[in-house]
N, C-alpha and C positions, 0 to 999 in steps of 0.2 A: 504493500500500500504506500509506503513512504517513498520508494524509488519511482513509483508511478506519479505521485504528487508530493514532492518534498516541500513541506511547509513547516512553520514554527509550531511547536507543541503538537505534533501530528496525531498521535494516537488519541489525544484528548479531543481534538477538533474533528477527527474522523468519527469518533463515537457520536458526536452531534450530527455530523453530515450524513452518515450512513445508517444510523439507527434511530436516534431520538434526541432532541435537544436536551431533555432532562437527563438522559443517560450520559451525555457528554459533560454536563454540569457536575453530576455526581462523581464521574470518573476524574474530572479535573481537580475538584477539591479534595478527593481522596488522595490523589497523587501529591498534591501540593502540601497537604498537612504532613504526610509521611516524610517527604523530602526535607521540608523546613525543620521538622523535629529532629532529623538526623544530623543537622549541622552542629548544634551544641553538643550532641553526643560525641561527634568526632573531635571537637575542640577539647572536650573533657578527656577523651581518650589520649589525645596528644600530650596533655599535661601529665597524665598517669604514666605514659611511656617514658617521658623525660625524667620523671622521678626515679626511674630504674638506675640512673647514674647519680643523681643528686637532687636534693630538695632545697638547695640554696637559692635558686631563682624563685622570686615571688610568683605565686599562682597568677595574680592579676597581670603581671608582666608577660607571662607566657600566653595568656588568653589574648591580650592586646596584640602581641606580635603575630599570632596565628590569624586573628581576624583582619589585621592590616594586610597580611599577605593574601588572604582570600579576596579582600577588596581590590587590591592592585591587579590581581589576575582576572577578576570578573567584571570590573567596572570600566577599565580603560579600553579594552578591545578584545574581541573573541579570539583573535589570532594569538594573543598572549596566553589565553586559557588553553588553546590547543597546543601551543608550544610546551607549556608547563606539563600538560597531561601526557605529552609524548615522552618526556624524560622521566616523569614519575611512573608511568606505565612500564617504561624500560627497566626501571629499578625493581619493580615487582616481578617482572619476567626473570631478571637475573637472580633475584632471591629464590623464586620457585625452582629454577633450573639448578641453582647452587645447592639447595637443600635436597633435591632429588639425587644429585651426585654424591652429596655428603652421606646420605642414607646408604647408597650402594657400596660406598667405600668402607664405612664403619661396620656394616653388617658382615662384611667378608674378613673382618679382623684388622682393618686399617685404622686402629685407634690406640692411644697410649696403653691401654690395658691388654691389647692383643686378644680381645674377646671376640671370637668368631661366632656371633649369636644367631645370624641368619634369621630364620622364621621361628625362633624359639617361642616367642609369645603367642604364636598362633596355636601352639599346643598347650602351653602353660602360661596363663590360665585358660587360653582358648581364643578363638576368633569372635565368638558371639557371647556377649554378656547377658545374663539374665536381668530382667528389669521388672520389679514389682511382684512378679510371680516366678516360680521355679519351673524347670523343665522346658518343654517345647513352647508352651505358652509364654513363659518368661523371656525366652530367646526371641520369639516373635514380637513381643512388646518392645524389646530392646532394639530390634531391627526397625520397628515402626518409629521409635524415638529418633533414630538416626535418619530415617527417611524424612521426618519432619524437619530436622535440622538442615538436611540437604536441599530443602525447598528454596532456601534463599539464593541458591546458585543460579536460578533462572534469570536473575538480574543481569543486565549488560546491554542487550540489544535495545532496550527501551531508552537507556541513557544515550546511546549513539543517535537514536532517532530524534532526540530533542534538539540536536544541532543541525537537523536537515535543512531548515530554512536559512541557515547562515553558512552552509557548506558550499565549497567550490565544486562545480560540475558534479552534483550529487548523484545523478543517475549512473555515473561511472564509478564514483568513489564508494558510495554506500554499500552496494552489494559485496565488494571486497571487505569492507569493514565488518559487515554482519557475519560473513562466513569466517573471517579471521577470529572474531570474538567467540563464536560458537565453538570452533575447534580448539582454540587456545584455552578457553576456560574449562571445557570438558576434559582436555588432556591434563591440565594442571590440577584440577580438583580431584580427578580419579587417582592420578599418581601421588598427589599429596596425601590423600587418605590412605593409600597403600603404604606410603613411607611412615606415617604416624603409627599405623598398626604394626609395622616392623620394629620401630624404635622403642615404643613403650607399651606395656600391658594396660588393659583397661582399668585395672585396679591399682595402678602405680600410686604409692602413698605420697610421693613428692608432688606429683601432679595434682592430686586431690587436695593436699595441704596448700598448694599455691592458690587454688581457687577459693578455698575456705577462708584463707587469711588475706585475700585481696592483694596478693603480692603484685607490685607494679610492673608494667611493661612486659618484656619477654619472659619474665620469671615464670609466668603461667603457660609458656609455650611448651608443648611436648618435645620439640626439637631441643630447646634449651635444657629441659629436664634430662634428656638423653646426653647432651654434651657435658653437663655437670656430672652425671653418673660415670661417663667414660673419661673424666678428667681432662677435657679438651678446653684450653683457655682461649681468650680473644673472640672466638666465633660468637658466643652469646651477645657480645656488644655489637658485632656487625649485624646480627639478626635483629636486635632491638632497633638499630638505626634504620634498617630497611622497613621494619614494622611501622616506625614513626613516619617514614615517607608514604607508606601505604595508607595510614590513617589520615595524613594531610591530603593526599590525593582524593580519598573518598569524600572528605569534607568539602574540598574544592568542587567536586562533581555535584554534590548535593546543593550547593549554593547555585550553581548554574541551572540544574534541572528544576529546582523549586521556583526560581525566578522566571524561567521560560514557561513553566506550566501556568503560573499566574498570569503571565503575559498573554498566553494563548486564550485563557478565559476572558481577559479584558478585550482582546481583539474581536471575540465573538459576542461581546456585550454581556458576558456573564460575571464580570467584575467591573468596578468603576473605570470609566473611560480614561481617567487621568493616568492609569497604569500602562497605557499604550505609549506613553511618551518615551522616546529613545534618545540616546546621545547621537552625535554625528557618526559614531562607529557602529550604531545599530544596537547598543546595549539598552535594555529596558530598565532605566536607572531606578525608577520608583519601585519596581518589582524586586530589584536586588536589595534596595534599602529595607523593604519589608522583611525579606528573608534575614537580614542582619538584625532586625528587631528580635526575631526568634533566637538568633545566635547569642544575643546578650544573656540568655538564660544560663549560659556557661559560667557566668560570674557567680552563680550560686556556690561554686567551689571555694570562693574566698572565705565564706563563713562555715562551710561544711567540707568534709574531706572529699577529695576527688573520687575516691572509691564509692562513697555514699551517693554522690550526685550521678556518677556513671551508672550505678545500679538503678537509680530512678529512670534514667533514659533507656537503659537496657529493658526495664520492665515495660516502658512505653512503646519502644520502636524496634528493639533488637530481636533477632531470631532466638536468642539464648537467654535463659535466666538461671544462673547457677545458684544452688542453695544446698545447705547441709542439713541432713536429717538429725533428729535428736540423738541418734546413736553415733553420730560422727561420720557415717557413711555418706560419701558424696553422691548426689543425684543431680542430673541435668534435667530440669523441667523445661521442655522445649516450647518456646513461645514464637512459633513461626509468625512473622508479621502478616497479619490478615490483609493489611493495606496492599502489600506487594503482590500477594496472590490474587486479590480482587482486581488489581491493575492488569494482571495477565489474563484473567478471565474476561475482562472488558476487551482487551486487545484481540483475543481469539474469537469472541462472539462478534465483534465488529468486522473481523475479516470474513466470517461466514456470510454476513449481510452484504459486504462489498462484493464477494464472489457471486452471490445471487443477483446482485444488481448488474454485474457485467453480463451474466447470462441472459437476464431479462431484457437488457438493452442492446443485445447483439454485439458486444465488444469481445472479440476473441481473446482468450487468455494468452495465446501465443504472442499477442502484440505487446504484452507487458514487458518492461525492461528487465524484470526479474521474476522468475517463477520458481516457487518452492516445490519440493517433491511430495508426493503422497497426498495431495489435497483432493477433496476436503476432509479426508479421514484423519489426517494428522491434526488438523485444526479442531475437529470434534473431540479427539482423544485429549488434546491439550486443554480444551475448555472443561471437560468433565474432570480431568485430573486436578487442575488448579482450583476449580470450584469445590471439589470434595476436600482437598487439603486445607482450604480456608477454614473449614469446620473441624477438621481433625487436629489442627495445630495445638489446641489447648485441651486435648482429650484427657490428659492426666488429672485435670482438676475434678473430673467426674468419677475417678476411681475411689473406692471406699477409703476414707481416712485422709484424702488429699484435697478436700474442698477448701478453697481459699478465695474469698470475694475479690481482693485486688487482682489475683491471677486471672480469675474469670473475666473481669472487666478489661484487663490489658489484652487478653486474648481475643475477645469477641466484640469489643466496643464498635470498631469500624464496620463489622458485619451488620450491626444495627443502624449505624449512622448512614451508611451508603444508601439503603432503601428509603430512609427518611428524607434525605436530600433529593433523591430521585422522585419520590411521590410528591413531596412538597412542591418542587419546581413544576412538576407535571400538572398538578391540580391548580396551582396558582396561575400558570401561564397557558394552560390547556394545550400542551404540546402533543404532537402526534407521532406515533410509532410508524416509521416510513415503510412503505411497501417497496419491493425491489425496483419497480418502474418509477417510483417517485424520487429515488436516491439520485443526488447530483454527483455524477462521476465525470463531469465535463469541465466545470468552471476551474480555471487556473492551469489546466493541462496544456493548452496550446502555448501559453507563455513559457512553460517549462521546456516544451519541445523546441521552440524557437531558440531559447537560450542554449540548449544542448547542441543544436545544429550549428550555431554560430560561435560556440565556445572555442577559444584558441588556447592550447596548452601552454602553461608557463612553467619555468623551472621551479622545482620545489624550493621553498624558502626556509625549511626547518634547519635548525642548527646542525643536525647530524649530516644532512646533505651538503651544507656549506663546508663543513670540516672535511668531508670525503672529497669534495671537488678541489679544495685547497691542497690536500695531501697527495691525492692520486691523479689530479688533473681531470 
């Protein structure tokens, strides 16, 4: 859909254009609230990571520095945002590749202890942990808990799409970006999980203690726990630095995506018109400033411990909520973000309506600049999967003895808020659910096609290319 019509805040505005105006409004505010709330979460995380080395720097100073950097990268020009994300993403790739090689080397005995442990922990204590129950049922519940955690990995393509309206030659660039993100994230997440399962057992006492004691930064990383056990110096500090860059990159992305989602709502008249005002470089300045108002919540750390504040935001927006039971055994109560899963349910449902509109209006699918495989079956499978996981995410709260009111609300609030926004807007504005023949799949497409035909390729201006040209000619 985005390569066919690359516009700002695309999947939000497509929900309005291809399904129902009220549907787009609910989708937009759901995405905006989630993204804006994640900004102070990442600022708080940056402070917590820095305290791994020292707590000498005042908390307020760290917050101000991080927010100023976010502002510089998001206010002045989108090209600086893209340049920064290029290098920050490169650091995350290097970290992932480095940790995969680290795992392979140390498991074969390449460590100070000379311990050739291989897949030892897959046998003792085993590959599957029992959760809540014993036996096969307990192992199934443990697998389900991991599946819920893994749901957050669907994020990525939606963030790329937010830049579609400001991208250069989007019909050529975006398909490569989408495919690259899918394969890269899938590879790194799968291999990363494999490495963690090799390095530490699920009942590792040091890892459990790190979470229970809210140890800062990389101290709670299974990689660092393994490095400490194997008596490997220096590497934990490198991992912590890379984790800091990853947290900063995430916060930077959330500022961008939250501001663009609010801008998209304003463009369609679903938010105050003043929010459509942009700078000369095309940055929606008031939208960015509103996101920074949310970011000011990170100053709560000044009077409360960063671990405490981070836990508040974890409860509100994060996929994970670590807690310790009364017996001291560590449990991970999975709080998959309902907002994120709702967002992907919206995207997949919108696509099914878009596809039906193409068929009803005689537009051949082969004419699209990008066609995904297995449609429409893949879209329906994705729709059902994300919709079901939205409700499954907080299932542990319904298990006997696990009822907790805050956990219930943190898990299911957005599931209730989304239909309220949808029905409220629909009843107030009397919007209509569009039939395939009524869907507008034409407006704006001709302009994109003219731009694509007349586009003249320019040399890449990112720093990596400039360095390569300077050195190698």
